[in-house]
C-alpha positions as CSV (number, residue, x, y, z in Angstrom):
1,M,-27.5,49.9,23.9
2,T,-26.9,47.5,21.1
3,R,-28.4,48.7,17.8
4,P,-30.9,46.2,16.4
5,R,-29.4,44.4,13.4
6,V,-31.0,44.1,9.9
7,V,-29.5,41.6,7.5
8,L,-30.3,42.4,3.8
9,L,-30.3,39.4,1.4
10,Y,-30.4,40.7,-2.1
11,H,-28.4,39.5,-5.1
12,F,-26.9,42.9,-6.1
13,F,-26.1,45.9,-4.1
14,H,-24.0,49.1,-4.0
15,P,-22.1,50.1,-6.2
16,D,-24.2,48.3,-8.7
17,D,-26.6,50.7,-10.5
18,V,-29.3,48.2,-11.5
19,V,-32.6,49.7,-10.3
20,S,-33.5,47.1,-7.7
21,A,-30.0,47.1,-6.3
22,R,-30.3,50.9,-5.9
23,Q,-33.6,50.3,-4.0
24,F,-32.0,47.9,-1.5
25,S,-28.9,50.2,-1.2
26,D,-31.2,53.1,-0.4
27,L,-33.1,50.9,2.1
28,A,-29.8,50.1,3.8
29,V,-28.9,53.8,4.1
30,G,-32.3,54.7,5.4
31,L,-32.4,52.0,8.1
32,T,-28.9,52.9,9.2
33,E,-29.9,56.5,9.6
34,R,-32.9,55.3,11.7
35,G,-30.7,53.5,14.2
36,Y,-30.3,50.0,12.8
37,D,-27.0,48.1,12.4
38,V,-27.3,47.0,8.7
39,L,-25.4,44.1,7.2
40,A,-25.8,43.5,3.5
41,L,-24.9,40.0,2.0
42,P,-25.0,40.4,-1.8
43,C,-23.0,38.4,-4.3
44,N,-19.5,39.6,-5.3
45,R,-20.5,40.3,-8.9
46,T,-22.1,43.2,-10.8
47,W,-25.3,42.7,-12.6
48,K,-24.3,43.9,-16.0
49,N,-20.8,42.4,-16.7
50,N,-20.1,40.1,-13.7
51,T,-17.2,42.3,-12.6
52,A,-15.8,41.0,-9.2
53,L,-16.2,43.4,-6.3
54,P,-14.3,43.5,-2.9
55,A,-15.2,40.8,-0.4
56,A,-16.1,43.3,2.3
57,E,-16.4,47.1,2.9
58,T,-18.0,49.6,5.2
59,W,-20.4,51.9,3.4
60,A,-22.8,54.6,4.5
61,G,-22.5,53.5,8.1
62,G,-23.3,49.8,7.4
63,T,-21.4,46.7,6.4
64,I,-21.3,44.9,3.1
65,R,-20.0,41.3,3.1
66,R,-20.1,40.0,-0.5
67,L,-20.6,36.3,-1.0
68,W,-18.5,34.7,-3.7
69,R,-20.3,33.1,-6.6
70,P,-19.2,31.9,-10.0
71,A,-19.4,34.3,-12.9
72,W,-22.5,32.8,-14.5
73,A,-24.2,35.3,-16.9
74,Q,-27.4,36.7,-15.4
75,A,-28.7,37.5,-18.9
76,S,-29.2,33.8,-19.8
77,N,-31.9,31.5,-18.4
78,R,-29.3,28.9,-17.4
79,G,-27.2,31.5,-15.7
80,R,-30.2,33.0,-13.8
81,I,-31.2,29.5,-12.5
82,L,-27.7,28.6,-11.5
83,N,-27.2,31.9,-9.8
84,A,-30.5,31.5,-7.9
85,L,-29.5,28.1,-6.6
86,W,-26.1,29.3,-5.6
87,M,-27.3,32.3,-3.7
88,I,-30.1,30.5,-1.9
89,A,-27.6,27.9,-0.8
90,A,-25.0,30.6,0.2
91,W,-27.6,32.5,2.3
92,S,-28.8,29.3,3.9
93,W,-25.2,28.6,4.9
94,Q,-25.0,32.1,6.4
95,A,-28.0,31.2,8.5
96,L,-25.8,28.5,10.1
97,T,-22.5,30.4,10.3
98,L,-23.2,34.1,10.8
99,P,-22.7,35.2,14.4
100,R,-26.0,35.8,16.1
101,S,-27.3,39.1,17.2
102,P,-30.2,39.8,19.6
103,G,-33.2,41.3,17.9
104,E,-32.1,40.4,14.4
105,V,-34.3,40.9,11.4
106,V,-33.5,39.6,7.9
107,I,-35.1,41.2,4.9
108,I,-35.1,39.0,1.8
109,G,-35.7,40.4,-1.7
110,T,-36.7,38.7,-4.9
111,D,-33.5,38.6,-6.8
112,P,-32.5,36.0,-7.6
113,V,-35.9,34.4,-8.2
114,L,-37.4,32.3,-5.3
115,S,-35.1,34.0,-2.8
116,V,-37.9,33.9,-0.2
117,L,-37.2,30.1,0.1
118,V,-34.3,31.2,2.3
119,A,-36.8,32.0,5.0
120,W,-37.3,28.3,5.7
121,P,-33.7,27.4,6.6
122,W,-33.1,30.8,8.2
123,K,-36.0,30.4,10.7
124,F,-35.1,26.7,11.3
125,L,-31.4,27.5,12.1
126,R,-32.0,30.9,13.8
127,P,-35.4,30.7,15.5
128,G,-34.8,33.9,17.3
129,S,-34.6,35.9,14.1
130,R,-37.5,37.5,12.4
131,V,-37.9,37.4,8.6
132,A,-39.3,40.1,6.3
133,H,-39.8,39.8,2.6
134,W,-39.9,42.6,0.1
135,C,-41.7,41.1,-3.0
136,F,-40.8,42.9,-6.2
137,D,-41.7,40.0,-8.5
138,L,-44.0,37.1,-7.7
139,Y,-43.0,33.6,-8.8
140,P,-44.0,31.2,-10.1
141,E,-46.8,33.5,-11.2
142,A,-44.6,35.7,-13.3
143,A,-43.1,32.6,-15.1
144,V,-46.6,31.4,-15.8
145,A,-47.6,34.8,-17.2
146,D,-44.4,34.6,-19.4
147,G,-45.4,31.2,-20.7
148,L,-42.3,29.6,-19.2
149,V,-44.2,27.4,-16.7
150,R,-47.7,25.8,-17.3
151,P,-50.1,27.0,-14.6
152,N,-51.2,23.5,-13.4
153,S,-47.9,21.7,-14.1
154,L,-46.1,19.6,-11.5
155,L,-43.4,22.2,-11.3
156,A,-45.8,25.0,-10.6
157,K,-47.6,22.9,-7.9
158,A,-44.3,21.9,-6.3
159,L,-43.0,25.5,-6.2
160,T,-46.3,26.7,-4.7
161,A,-46.1,24.2,-1.9
162,L,-42.5,25.1,-1.1
163,L,-43.2,28.8,-1.2
164,K,-46.1,28.4,1.2
165,Q,-43.8,27.0,3.8
166,A,-41.3,29.8,3.2
167,Y,-44.0,32.6,3.3
168,H,-45.4,31.2,6.6
169,R,-42.1,31.9,8.2
170,C,-42.2,35.6,7.3
171,S,-43.4,38.1,9.9
172,V,-43.8,40.8,7.3
173,I,-44.4,40.4,3.6
174,A,-44.2,43.7,1.8
175,N,-45.9,43.8,-1.6
176,L,-46.0,46.5,-4.3
177,G,-49.7,47.1,-4.4
178,P,-53.2,45.6,-3.8
179,C,-53.1,43.4,-7.0
180,M,-49.9,41.7,-5.7
181,R,-51.3,41.5,-2.2
182,D,-54.4,39.6,-3.6
183,L,-52.1,37.0,-5.2
184,L,-50.1,36.6,-2.0
185,T,-53.1,35.8,0.1
186,K,-52.9,32.2,-1.1
187,Y,-49.4,31.9,0.5
188,S,-49.8,33.9,3.8
189,S,-52.1,35.2,6.4
190,P,-53.3,38.7,5.5
191,S,-52.0,40.0,8.8
192,A,-48.4,39.6,7.5
193,L,-49.1,41.5,4.3
194,T,-48.4,45.2,3.9
195,T,-47.8,47.4,0.9
196,I,-44.4,49.2,0.6
197,T,-43.8,50.5,-2.9
198,P,-40.5,51.2,-4.6
199,W,-39.5,54.8,-4.7
200,A,-38.3,56.9,-7.7
201,L,-34.5,57.2,-8.3
202,I,-35.1,60.9,-9.1
203,E,-37.0,62.9,-6.5
204,P,-36.9,66.6,-7.3
205,S,-37.8,69.0,-4.6
206,A,-40.4,70.7,-6.9
207,V,-42.0,70.2,-10.3
208,V,-39.2,70.7,-12.9
209,S,-39.9,72.5,-16.2
210,P,-38.8,70.7,-19.4
211,D,-35.4,71.4,-20.9
212,A,-36.3,72.9,-24.3
213,T,-33.4,71.1,-26.1
214,V,-34.2,67.6,-24.7
215,R,-37.9,68.1,-25.3
216,A,-37.3,69.1,-29.0
217,N,-35.0,66.1,-29.5
218,L,-37.6,63.7,-28.2
219,F,-40.8,65.2,-29.7
220,G,-39.8,67.7,-32.4
221,A,-40.1,71.4,-32.5
222,G,-43.5,72.9,-31.7
223,V,-44.9,70.0,-29.8
224,K,-48.1,70.8,-27.9
225,L,-48.2,67.7,-25.7
226,G,-45.4,65.1,-25.3
227,L,-46.1,61.5,-24.2
228,L,-43.1,59.5,-23.3
229,Y,-42.4,55.8,-22.6
230,S,-39.1,55.6,-20.8
231,G,-37.4,52.4,-19.6
232,S,-37.5,48.7,-20.2
233,F,-40.0,47.3,-22.8
234,G,-40.2,43.5,-22.3
235,R,-42.6,40.7,-22.5
236,A,-44.7,42.1,-19.6
237,H,-45.5,45.3,-21.5
238,R,-48.0,46.2,-24.2
239,Y,-48.2,49.0,-26.8
240,R,-51.3,48.6,-29.1
241,E,-53.4,51.0,-27.2
242,F,-50.7,53.6,-27.4
243,L,-50.3,53.3,-31.1
244,A,-54.1,53.4,-31.6
245,L,-54.2,56.6,-29.6
246,A,-51.3,58.1,-31.5
247,R,-53.1,57.4,-34.8
248,R,-56.2,59.2,-33.5
249,L,-54.1,62.2,-32.6
250,R,-52.1,62.7,-35.8
251,G,-51.8,66.3,-36.8
252,T,-52.9,67.7,-33.4
253,G,-49.4,68.6,-32.2
254,I,-49.5,65.6,-29.7
255,E,-46.4,63.5,-30.1
256,F,-45.3,60.1,-28.7
257,C,-41.8,59.0,-28.0
258,F,-40.7,55.5,-27.0
259,A,-37.3,55.6,-25.3
260,G,-36.9,52.0,-24.0
261,R,-35.1,48.8,-24.5
262,G,-36.0,45.2,-24.1
263,N,-37.1,42.1,-25.9
264,R,-40.2,43.6,-27.3
265,A,-38.7,46.9,-28.5
266,D,-38.1,45.6,-32.0
267,E,-41.6,44.3,-32.2
268,L,-42.9,47.8,-31.3
269,K,-40.7,49.4,-34.0
270,T,-42.0,47.0,-36.6
271,A,-45.6,47.8,-35.7
272,V,-45.1,51.6,-36.3
273,E,-46.1,52.5,-39.9
274,A,-44.8,55.2,-42.2
275,A,-48.0,57.2,-41.6
276,D,-47.3,57.3,-37.8
277,V,-45.5,60.6,-38.1
278,N,-46.2,61.5,-34.5
279,V,-44.4,58.4,-33.1
280,R,-40.7,58.7,-32.4
281,F,-38.0,56.6,-30.8
282,A,-35.0,57.5,-28.6
283,G,-32.1,55.7,-27.0
284,F,-31.9,54.7,-23.4
285,A,-30.9,57.5,-21.0
286,P,-28.0,57.0,-18.5
287,E,-28.9,57.9,-14.9
288,S,-26.9,61.2,-15.2
289,E,-29.5,62.3,-17.8
290,L,-32.5,60.7,-16.3
291,E,-34.1,63.8,-14.7
292,L,-33.8,65.8,-18.0
293,R,-35.4,62.8,-19.8
294,L,-38.2,62.3,-17.4
295,T,-39.2,65.9,-17.2
296,A,-39.0,66.6,-20.9
297,C,-42.6,65.3,-21.5
298,D,-46.0,66.2,-20.3
299,L,-47.3,62.6,-19.6
300,H,-45.7,59.3,-19.1
301,L,-46.8,56.0,-20.8
302,V,-46.9,52.9,-18.6
303,S,-48.2,49.5,-19.6
304,L,-48.6,45.9,-18.4
305,Q,-50.0,42.8,-20.0
306,E,-53.2,41.8,-18.3
307,E,-51.9,38.3,-17.4
308,W,-49.0,39.9,-15.5
309,T,-51.3,41.8,-13.2
310,G,-50.1,41.4,-9.6
311,T,-46.9,39.5,-10.5
312,V,-45.1,42.9,-11.0
313,V,-45.9,46.6,-10.6
314,P,-44.0,48.8,-13.1
315,S,-41.8,51.3,-11.3
316,K,-42.2,53.8,-14.1
317,F,-45.4,54.9,-12.4
318,F,-43.5,56.2,-9.3
319,G,-40.8,57.8,-11.4
320,A,-43.5,59.7,-13.4
321,L,-45.3,61.1,-10.3
322,A,-42.0,62.0,-8.6
323,V,-41.2,64.5,-11.4
324,G,-44.8,65.8,-11.4
325,R,-46.1,64.0,-14.5
326,A,-49.4,62.2,-14.9
327,V,-49.6,58.7,-16.3
328,L,-51.4,57.1,-19.3
329,F,-51.7,53.4,-18.3
330,A,-52.6,50.5,-20.6
331,G,-53.4,47.5,-18.4
332,S,-56.0,45.8,-16.3
333,D,-58.4,47.8,-14.2
334,Q,-57.4,45.4,-11.4
335,S,-53.8,46.6,-11.5
336,A,-52.6,48.7,-8.5
337,I,-51.6,51.4,-11.0
338,A,-55.1,51.6,-12.4
339,K,-56.5,51.8,-8.9
340,W,-54.1,54.5,-7.9
341,I,-54.8,56.5,-11.0
342,H,-58.5,56.5,-10.2
343,E,-58.0,57.1,-6.5
344,H,-55.5,60.0,-6.8
345,R,-56.6,61.4,-10.1
346,V,-53.2,61.2,-11.6
347,G,-53.9,60.2,-15.2
348,W,-55.9,57.9,-17.4
349,V,-56.4,54.1,-17.8
350,V,-56.8,53.6,-21.6
351,D,-58.3,50.6,-23.4
352,A,-60.1,49.9,-26.7
353,T,-63.4,51.2,-25.4
354,N,-62.4,54.7,-24.2
355,L,-59.8,55.7,-26.8
356,P,-62.0,58.4,-28.4
357,A,-62.8,60.0,-25.0
358,V,-59.1,59.9,-23.9
359,A,-58.0,61.5,-27.2
360,I,-60.5,64.3,-26.7
361,E,-59.2,64.9,-23.1
362,L,-55.6,65.0,-24.3
363,Q,-56.4,67.5,-27.0
364,W,-58.1,69.7,-24.4
365,L,-55.0,69.4,-22.1
366,A,-52.7,70.3,-25.0
367,E,-54.5,73.6,-25.5
368,N,-54.6,74.5,-21.8
369,P,-51.2,75.0,-20.3
370,A,-52.6,76.2,-17.0
371,E,-54.4,72.9,-16.5
372,R,-51.2,71.0,-17.4
373,S,-49.3,73.0,-14.8
374,A,-52.0,72.3,-12.1
375,L,-51.9,68.6,-13.0
376,Q,-48.2,68.4,-12.6
377,K,-48.2,70.0,-9.2
378,H,-51.0,67.7,-8.1
379,C,-49.0,64.6,-9.3
380,W,-45.9,65.8,-7.5
381,K,-47.9,66.3,-4.3
382,V,-49.5,62.9,-4.5
383,Y,-46.0,61.3,-4.8
384,Q,-44.7,63.2,-1.8
385,Q,-47.7,62.2,0.3
386,H,-48.0,58.5,-0.6
387,F,-45.0,57.1,-2.6
388,S,-41.8,59.0,-1.7
389,K,-38.7,57.3,-0.3
390,Q,-39.3,59.1,3.0
391,C,-42.8,57.6,3.2
392,Q,-41.7,54.0,2.4
393,L,-38.7,54.1,4.8
394,E,-41.0,55.2,7.5
395,A,-43.3,52.3,6.6
396,W,-40.4,49.9,6.9
397,T,-39.5,51.3,10.4
398,D,-43.1,51.0,11.5
399,H,-43.2,47.4,10.5
400,L,-39.8,46.4,11.7
401,T,-40.1,47.9,15.2
402,P,-42.9,45.6,16.5
403,I,-41.1,42.4,15.4
404,L,-37.6,43.2,16.8
């Protein structure tokens, strides 16, 4: 029998190591192992330095056909816009020229921005195909939250109207959590919406104890409780609650370390005062050192500006649970992360009103290693049951099978 074909439309792909490319590469491998014939159609450039990659190759049982695009820099606004227009046009052309396959499903990601618009020409030119969309970032809402687009501007209204037409052509719209799902209801019927979260890049088979050397480098010798922010720190993130909490916990042996990079990292460093002796900074860890970094702490810090709620869901949350670490989250109670923390009892949601209570609980946790160990095992188990790669790949299979 002919294997059902899945076409993956995402800007970057194996061997690129950018996180979202890794997710789609893992998705390709998982679907291939589950009996699908996978064809990936990324661009022929790497994310970081625009290095050209081979036009085609067979990888992990599937096929990669890379579409040529100019070497416009993805790091600049102009480059991102040009790359988006190019890839949307290139994928639309593929809808016309790619040989057809019975039972075909195309899965569209969100890099470049507005990629879901490809659903419109794809369904028009290939009415027998089914379209699924995995929404990592919601636009134009994220651009509005970032202040790049005014919420009631002509541009925002035009994009919303175009996107509604594209979303209506999707049989499955996978979102990253209930807050994103709520925003997507204005574009699509609820019956098409489902939650499929990103999985962690590191999935240990059990809770991993901290490496003493890495822990001391991050938090200093004799730390009782280490709280770590690891990863990107951009305009979508916040830090004031974390600094306020750190100041309440000076002299208790509870240490904070920020090991991130991004366009707000310098602002955070400037906000740290000389008296903040329990706040440290570290460099960005390469993937080869990621497990040692993520397991060196006792709790992970995750944050999101309130206006960004639903437009993105920080993947740091899943990485923390995967290594058996609870999360201290600064963000809206309407965020999916806040709801999961409450539902699964895997951390704290901190704001200006509960800082004293959270500080007391953290001091108690610092003095009770048996409770820390129990919390770690609980977080690891929650990840395995609800958020692991295995769980999400099974969810994809469950949603793809009925629409083939």
